[in-house]
C-alpha positions as CSV (number, residue, x, y, z in Angstrom):
1,M,86.8,36.9,104.0
2,L,83.9,37.8,101.6
3,C,83.0,41.2,100.3
4,P,80.2,42.5,98.1
5,L,81.4,43.6,94.6
6,A,79.0,42.4,92.1
7,S,76.1,40.0,91.6
8,F,77.9,36.9,90.4
9,S,76.1,34.3,88.3
10,N,78.4,31.3,87.8
11,S,77.4,28.9,85.0
12,Y,80.7,27.1,84.4
13,V,80.7,25.6,87.9
14,R,77.5,23.8,87.1
15,L,79.4,21.6,84.7
16,P,80.9,18.4,86.1
17,E,83.7,18.9,88.6
18,H,86.4,17.3,86.4
19,F,86.1,20.3,84.1
20,F,87.9,22.5,86.8
21,A,89.4,22.6,90.2
22,R,87.9,24.6,93.0
23,L,90.4,26.7,95.0
24,D,91.0,30.2,96.3
25,P,93.7,32.5,95.1
26,T,96.9,32.4,97.3
27,P,97.0,35.5,99.4
28,V,99.8,38.0,98.7
29,A,101.9,40.1,101.1
30,R,101.1,43.7,100.4
31,P,98.7,44.2,97.6
32,R,98.7,47.7,96.1
33,L,96.3,48.8,93.4
34,I,98.2,50.2,90.4
35,L,95.5,50.4,87.7
36,L,91.7,50.3,87.7
37,N,89.6,50.4,84.6
38,R,86.7,52.4,86.0
39,P,84.7,52.6,82.7
40,L,84.9,48.8,82.3
41,A,84.0,48.4,85.9
42,E,80.9,50.4,85.4
43,E,80.0,48.4,82.2
44,L,80.2,45.3,84.4
45,G,78.1,46.7,87.1
46,L,80.8,46.4,89.7
47,D,80.5,48.5,92.8
48,V,84.1,49.7,92.9
49,D,83.2,53.2,94.3
50,G,82.0,51.4,97.5
51,F,85.5,50.5,98.5
52,D,88.7,52.3,99.2
53,A,92.0,51.6,97.4
54,D,93.3,49.1,100.0
55,T,90.1,47.0,99.8
56,L,90.1,47.0,96.0
57,A,93.7,46.0,96.1
58,A,92.8,43.1,98.4
59,I,90.0,42.0,96.1
60,F,92.0,42.2,92.9
61,G,95.0,40.7,94.6
62,G,93.1,37.7,95.6
63,N,93.2,38.3,99.4
64,L,89.4,39.0,99.6
65,I,86.8,36.9,97.7
66,P,83.8,38.7,96.3
67,T,80.5,37.6,97.7
68,G,79.0,35.1,95.3
69,A,82.2,34.3,93.6
70,D,83.1,30.6,93.2
71,P,86.8,30.5,92.3
72,I,88.1,27.8,90.0
73,S,91.0,27.0,87.8
74,M,89.8,25.5,84.4
75,A,91.2,22.3,82.8
76,Y,92.4,22.3,79.2
77,A,95.0,20.8,77.0
78,G,96.6,22.2,73.8
79,H,99.0,22.0,70.9
80,Q,102.0,24.2,71.6
81,F,104.0,25.0,68.5
82,G,102.5,21.9,66.9
83,S,103.3,19.5,69.8
84,F,100.3,18.3,71.8
85,V,100.3,18.5,75.6
86,P,97.3,16.6,77.1
87,Q,97.1,18.6,80.3
88,L,97.8,22.4,80.6
89,G,95.0,24.2,82.4
90,D,95.0,27.4,84.4
91,G,98.3,27.1,85.9
92,R,98.4,30.6,87.3
93,A,94.9,31.9,86.7
94,I,91.8,31.7,88.8
95,L,88.3,32.4,87.5
96,L,86.5,34.2,90.3
97,G,83.2,33.8,88.5
98,E,80.9,35.5,86.0
99,V,78.8,38.6,86.0
100,L,76.1,39.9,83.7
101,D,77.2,43.2,82.3
102,R,74.9,46.2,81.7
103,G,73.9,44.7,78.3
104,G,73.0,41.3,79.9
105,I,76.1,39.7,78.4
106,R,77.8,37.1,80.6
107,R,81.5,38.0,81.3
108,D,84.2,36.1,83.1
109,I,86.3,37.8,85.7
110,Q,89.7,36.1,86.2
111,L,92.8,36.8,88.2
112,K,95.9,36.1,86.4
113,G,99.0,35.4,88.5
114,A,96.9,34.4,91.6
115,G,99.1,31.5,92.7
116,R,99.6,27.8,92.2
117,T,96.8,25.6,91.0
118,P,96.6,21.8,90.3
119,F,97.6,22.8,86.7
120,S,100.7,24.8,87.6
121,R,103.1,22.2,86.2
122,R,105.8,23.0,88.8
123,G,105.5,26.7,88.2
124,D,104.9,29.3,90.9
125,G,101.5,30.4,89.6
126,R,102.6,34.0,89.7
127,A,103.1,36.8,87.3
128,A,105.7,39.5,87.0
129,L,104.7,43.2,86.8
130,G,106.1,43.7,83.3
131,P,103.9,41.1,81.6
132,V,100.9,42.2,83.6
133,L,101.3,45.8,82.4
134,R,102.0,44.7,78.9
135,E,98.7,42.7,78.7
136,Y,96.8,45.5,80.3
137,L,98.1,48.0,77.7
138,L,97.8,45.7,74.7
139,S,94.4,44.4,75.5
140,E,92.9,47.8,76.1
141,A,94.6,49.1,72.9
142,M,93.0,46.2,70.9
143,H,89.6,47.1,72.3
144,A,90.0,50.7,71.3
145,L,90.9,49.7,67.7
146,G,87.7,47.6,67.5
147,I,89.4,44.2,67.6
148,P,87.6,41.6,69.8
149,A,89.8,41.0,72.8
150,T,89.8,40.2,76.4
151,R,89.8,43.3,78.6
152,A,91.9,44.5,81.6
153,L,90.0,45.5,84.7
154,A,92.7,46.0,87.2
155,A,96.4,45.5,87.9
156,V,97.8,45.0,91.5
157,A,101.3,44.9,92.7
158,T,101.7,42.0,95.1
159,G,104.6,43.2,97.3
160,E,106.4,39.9,96.6
161,A,109.1,38.9,94.1
162,V,108.8,36.4,91.4
163,Y,111.8,34.6,90.3
164,R,112.6,34.1,86.6
165,E,116.1,34.7,85.4
166,S,116.3,37.2,88.2
167,P,114.0,38.5,91.0
168,L,111.1,40.6,89.6
169,P,108.3,42.5,91.2
170,G,105.1,40.4,91.3
171,A,101.7,41.5,90.1
172,I,98.2,40.2,89.3
173,L,96.0,41.1,86.4
174,T,92.2,41.1,86.5
175,R,91.1,39.9,83.1
176,V,87.6,40.0,81.7
177,A,86.5,37.8,78.8
178,A,83.4,36.6,77.1
179,S,84.5,33.2,78.4
180,H,87.8,31.4,78.8
181,V,86.8,28.2,76.9
182,R,89.5,27.4,74.4
183,V,90.0,25.0,71.6
184,G,92.3,23.2,74.0
185,T,89.4,22.8,76.4
186,F,87.8,20.5,73.9
187,Q,91.1,18.8,73.3
188,Y,91.4,18.0,77.0
189,F,88.4,15.7,76.9
190,A,89.1,14.4,73.4
191,A,92.5,13.2,74.6
192,R,90.8,11.2,77.2
193,G,88.1,9.7,74.9
194,D,85.4,11.4,77.0
195,D,82.7,12.0,74.4
196,D,80.1,12.8,77.1
197,S,82.2,15.7,78.4
198,I,82.8,16.9,74.8
199,R,79.0,17.0,74.3
200,Q,78.5,18.8,77.6
201,L,81.1,21.4,76.8
202,A,79.6,21.9,73.3
203,E,76.2,22.4,74.8
204,Y,77.7,24.9,77.2
205,V,79.4,26.9,74.4
206,V,76.2,26.7,72.2
207,D,74.2,28.2,75.1
208,R,76.7,30.9,76.0
209,H,78.1,32.0,72.6
210,Y,76.2,30.5,69.7
211,P,72.5,29.9,70.5
212,E,71.6,30.3,66.9
213,T,73.3,26.9,66.2
214,R,71.0,25.0,68.5
215,D,68.2,24.4,66.0
216,A,70.5,23.3,63.2
217,E,70.3,19.7,61.7
218,R,73.7,19.0,63.2
219,P,74.1,21.6,66.0
220,Y,77.8,20.6,66.7
221,L,78.7,20.9,63.1
222,A,77.0,24.3,63.1
223,L,79.0,25.2,66.2
224,L,82.2,24.3,64.5
225,Q,81.3,26.4,61.5
226,A,80.3,29.3,63.7
227,V,83.6,29.2,65.7
228,A,85.6,28.9,62.4
229,Q,83.8,31.9,60.9
230,R,84.3,34.1,64.0
231,Q,88.0,33.1,64.1
232,A,88.4,33.9,60.5
233,G,87.0,37.3,61.1
234,L,89.2,37.9,64.1
235,V,92.4,37.0,62.3
236,A,91.4,39.1,59.4
237,R,91.2,42.1,61.8
238,W,94.6,41.2,63.2
239,M,96.0,41.4,59.6
240,L,94.2,44.6,58.9
241,F,96.0,46.3,61.8
242,G,99.4,44.6,61.6
243,F,99.0,42.7,64.8
244,V,101.2,39.6,65.5
245,H,99.9,37.4,68.3
246,G,103.1,35.4,68.6
247,V,101.7,32.2,70.3
248,M,98.8,31.0,68.4
249,N,98.7,27.6,70.2
250,T,95.3,25.9,70.5
251,D,95.1,26.6,74.2
252,N,95.4,30.4,73.2
253,M,92.4,30.3,70.9
254,A,89.1,31.3,72.6
255,V,86.1,29.7,71.0
256,S,84.2,33.0,71.7
257,G,86.4,34.7,69.0
258,E,88.2,37.1,71.3
259,T,92.0,37.7,71.2
260,I,93.3,36.1,74.4
261,D,96.8,35.8,76.0
262,F,98.9,38.8,75.2
263,G,102.4,37.4,75.7
264,P,105.0,38.1,73.1
265,C,102.5,39.9,70.8
266,A,103.5,43.0,68.8
267,F,102.4,45.3,66.0
268,I,104.5,45.5,62.8
269,E,106.0,48.7,61.6
270,A,107.6,48.2,58.2
271,Y,105.2,45.8,56.3
272,D,106.7,42.3,56.3
273,P,104.7,39.0,56.1
274,A,107.7,37.2,57.7
275,A,107.7,39.4,60.8
276,V,108.3,37.5,64.0
277,F,108.8,39.1,67.4
278,S,108.3,36.2,69.9
279,S,111.5,35.0,71.3
280,I,110.1,31.5,71.5
281,D,108.9,31.3,67.8
282,E,112.4,30.3,66.5
283,L,111.0,28.9,63.2
284,G,108.4,31.5,62.4
285,R,105.5,29.2,62.8
286,Y,103.3,32.2,63.9
287,A,104.9,34.9,61.7
288,F,102.6,37.7,60.7
289,G,101.7,36.3,57.3
290,N,101.3,32.8,58.7
291,Q,98.4,33.7,61.0
292,P,95.5,32.8,58.7
293,Q,97.0,29.3,58.1
294,A,97.7,28.9,61.8
295,A,94.1,29.7,62.7
296,R,92.9,27.2,60.1
297,W,95.2,24.5,61.6
298,N,93.7,25.3,65.0
299,I,90.1,25.0,63.7
300,A,91.1,21.5,62.3
301,R,92.1,20.5,65.8
302,L,88.8,21.7,67.1
303,A,87.1,19.7,64.4
304,E,89.0,16.6,65.5
305,A,87.8,17.0,69.0
306,L,84.2,17.5,67.9
307,L,84.0,14.5,65.5
308,P,82.3,12.1,68.0
309,V,79.4,14.4,68.4
310,I,79.2,15.8,64.8
311,D,77.9,12.5,63.4
312,P,77.7,8.9,64.7
313,D,79.3,7.6,61.5
314,P,83.0,8.5,61.9
315,N,83.6,8.7,58.2
316,R,80.6,11.0,57.7
317,A,81.8,13.2,60.6
318,V,85.2,13.6,59.0
319,E,83.7,14.5,55.7
320,L,81.4,17.1,57.2
321,A,84.3,18.6,59.3
322,Q,86.6,18.7,56.3
323,D,84.1,20.8,54.5
324,V,84.2,23.4,57.3
325,I,88.1,23.4,57.3
326,A,88.2,23.7,53.5
327,A,85.9,26.7,53.7
328,F,88.0,28.6,56.2
329,P,90.3,30.4,53.7
330,A,87.3,31.8,51.8
331,W,85.7,33.1,55.0
332,Y,89.0,34.7,55.9
333,E,89.6,36.2,52.4
334,R,86.0,37.6,52.4
335,D,86.6,39.5,55.7
336,W,90.1,40.6,54.9
337,I,89.2,41.9,51.4
338,A,86.2,43.7,52.8
339,G,88.4,45.3,55.4
340,M,91.1,46.2,53.0
341,R,88.6,47.8,50.6
342,A,87.4,50.0,53.6
343,K,91.0,51.0,54.4
344,L,91.4,52.2,50.8
345,G,88.1,54.1,50.7
346,L,86.3,51.6,48.5
347,T,82.6,50.6,49.2
348,L,82.0,48.8,45.8
349,A,83.4,45.3,44.9
350,Q,84.9,45.4,41.5
351,D,87.2,43.3,39.4
352,G,90.9,44.1,39.9
353,D,90.5,45.2,43.5
354,V,92.3,42.2,45.0
355,E,95.2,42.7,42.6
356,M,95.4,46.4,43.5
357,I,95.3,45.6,47.3
358,R,98.1,43.0,46.9
359,G,100.0,45.4,44.7
360,L,100.1,48.0,47.5
361,L,101.3,45.4,50.0
362,D,104.0,44.1,47.7
363,A,105.2,47.7,47.1
364,M,105.2,48.4,50.8
365,H,107.1,45.2,51.6
366,A,109.8,45.9,48.9
367,N,110.2,49.5,50.1
368,Q,110.0,49.0,53.9
369,A,106.9,51.3,54.2
370,D,105.4,51.6,57.6
371,F,102.0,49.7,57.6
372,T,100.0,51.9,59.9
373,L,101.3,55.3,58.6
374,T,100.9,54.3,54.9
375,F,97.2,53.7,55.3
376,R,96.6,56.7,57.6
377,R,98.3,59.0,55.1
378,L,96.2,57.6,52.3
379,C,93.2,59.1,54.0
380,D,94.6,62.5,53.1
381,A,95.8,61.3,49.7
382,A,92.2,60.4,48.9
383,M,91.3,64.1,48.9
384,D,94.4,65.2,47.0
385,V,93.9,65.5,43.2
386,G,97.7,66.1,42.7
387,E,100.7,64.2,44.1
388,S,100.2,62.9,47.5
389,V,103.5,63.6,49.3
390,G,102.5,62.0,52.6
391,P,102.4,58.3,51.6
392,R,105.2,58.4,49.0
393,E,107.9,59.6,51.4
394,L,107.4,56.4,53.4
395,F,108.6,54.3,50.4
396,A,112.4,53.7,49.8
397,D,111.4,54.2,46.1
398,P,108.7,56.8,45.9
399,G,108.0,55.9,42.3
400,A,106.7,52.4,43.5
401,Y,104.1,54.3,45.4
402,D,103.3,56.7,42.5
403,R,102.8,53.8,40.1
404,W,100.4,52.1,42.5
405,A,98.6,55.3,43.4
406,Q,97.7,56.0,39.8
407,T,95.7,52.8,39.7
408,W,94.1,53.6,43.0
409,R,93.1,57.1,42.0
410,H,91.3,55.8,38.9
411,R,89.5,53.2,41.0
412,L,88.3,55.9,43.5
413,L,86.7,57.8,40.6
414,R,84.4,54.8,40.2
415,E,83.1,55.2,43.8
416,P,79.7,56.9,44.5
417,H,81.1,59.1,47.2
418,S,83.0,62.4,47.1
419,P,86.7,62.4,47.9
420,A,85.9,64.1,51.3
421,E,83.5,61.3,52.2
422,C,85.9,58.6,51.2
423,A,88.7,60.2,53.3
424,Q,86.3,60.6,56.3
425,A,85.3,56.9,56.1
426,M,88.9,55.8,55.8
427,R,89.9,57.7,58.9
428,R,87.4,55.6,60.9
429,V,89.2,52.4,60.0
430,N,92.8,53.5,59.6
431,P,94.3,54.4,63.1
432,T,96.9,57.1,63.7
433,F,98.1,55.4,66.9
434,I,99.0,51.8,67.6
435,P,101.1,50.3,70.5
436,R,104.5,50.7,68.8
437,N,107.0,48.4,70.4
438,H,109.5,50.9,71.5
439,R,106.8,53.0,73.1
440,V,105.5,50.0,75.0
441,E,108.9,49.1,76.2
442,R,109.8,52.6,77.2
443,A,106.6,52.8,79.4
444,L,107.3,49.4,80.9
445,D,110.9,50.3,81.6
446,A,109.9,53.5,83.5
447,A,107.4,51.5,85.6
448,L,109.7,48.7,86.4
449,E,113.0,50.5,86.9
450,H,111.7,53.8,88.5
451,E,108.2,53.0,89.6
452,D,107.1,55.9,87.3
453,F,103.7,55.0,85.9
454,A,103.2,58.4,84.2
455,P,104.6,57.2,80.8
456,F,102.4,54.1,81.0
457,S,99.3,56.1,81.8
458,Q,100.0,58.6,79.1
459,L,100.5,55.8,76.5
460,L,97.3,54.2,77.6
461,A,95.4,57.4,77.3
462,V,96.8,58.0,73.7
463,L,96.0,54.5,72.6
464,S,92.4,54.8,73.9
465,R,91.7,57.2,71.0
466,P,93.6,55.6,68.2
467,Y,91.6,57.2,65.3
468,G,92.0,60.8,66.4
469,E,94.9,63.0,65.4
470,Q,95.9,64.1,69.0
471,D,98.4,66.8,67.8
472,A,100.0,67.1,71.1
473,F,101.1,63.5,71.0
474,A,102.0,63.3,67.2
475,A,105.3,61.7,68.1
476,Y,103.5,58.6,69.4
477,A,102.5,57.9,65.8
478,S,106.1,57.7,64.5
479,P,108.0,54.5,63.9
480,A,111.0,53.5,65.9
481,Q,114.4,55.0,65.0
482,P,117.0,52.3,64.1
483,D,118.4,52.4,67.6
484,E,114.9,52.1,69.2
485,R,113.6,49.1,67.4
486,V,112.3,46.2,69.5
487,L,112.8,43.0,67.6
488,R,112.1,40.5,70.3
489,T,109.3,40.2,72.8
490,F,108.9,37.7,75.6
491,C,106.1,35.6,77.1
492,G,106.6,36.2,80.8
493,T,105.3,32.9,81.9
């Protein structure tokens, strides 16, 4: 059955049919709407007010197909923890289609957990409620922080159980993305030696995301560089906020530069470059501090896939691609250092800044200082001409902070802005609230064990305003107590 929801304009289905498989979502027994992101729906131009809750549940549960939608599951491959898998694809996700949002930007609308597809790899194609709620919360929190990410439009309980280690309540997430093209999408065709499809996919990505590269002397080399620079900026922002993705496989890297696939992700509390939360990352390949290197590795895999279209001379293509890969660390450092300067109230670039930044991080690491709280309290310390009690009490050895702060204060004196102006600017980039693991797990437990969604809704509301003080919810800014710490997170696949 069809129903009007939006004016769909589907560009991906105009690519050759071996890029995807056409199929409808598998209907579910008793869809029930749990969450609906009305502001996002309005931004997308969706007519959600024209339907009651049951009809919306049927739409976002896959039982009703919106008019004009052309559901597909996309083909892609990928390196998973360094091992190449030539066919992955949307095993449990179905792309309903694309809409043009209020700003004229093309956005994918996808159901995640919508049933088996040709790429399901013997899986059930379903999702459990816990991971659906987790992705909803984390993706919306990332958006509120200003980090490019996919968005959550709706969550629907299916009324059916999914079976993992034990029966779990099933759910479907409606995800919105700039697109779902991944590094692994290019790898899928490269693994088959299908240069024509690589060129067609590259043309599609250029048109959709990087039209400025079209007129370059080598447009596909320019595309590689544009993707690399955007990814460098994205990972720099992860590092500026303490975000650990957890599964930076090439099939989880969107060429649009958005954060995608919120499985075992987490935010660090005590600063630690070696922090790992993912239960499947046993060797720390994607530890917090390894993320820039992992992103560069993924870009190298994209470069390999693009080699046949970069230059007809294979040796020249390799040489040109290697220049992009070699430049990646500099692009990342540029964005990361600029972000760190802003977090410390600095607008000028001066000698010694990088050493001062790394000195603070080293002191935080050695003294188990909370990453988010340290930077937030530095906002007040920027206005305090005397000792700043707030940050120093986060350090096991407060003297370590004092020694660093002396250098920082002298550096602030060379800025053209007043202390109040510096503090105000710092508060715009240093959040009070992040999705702390224990708060996330507490909200999920209430929803899963007691069908109590109030804690989840409250946490979602707090995280939607991460830079405000929100005095009534000050406890949400506090790190976990020792008995509350969540050290392992899970993918939910």
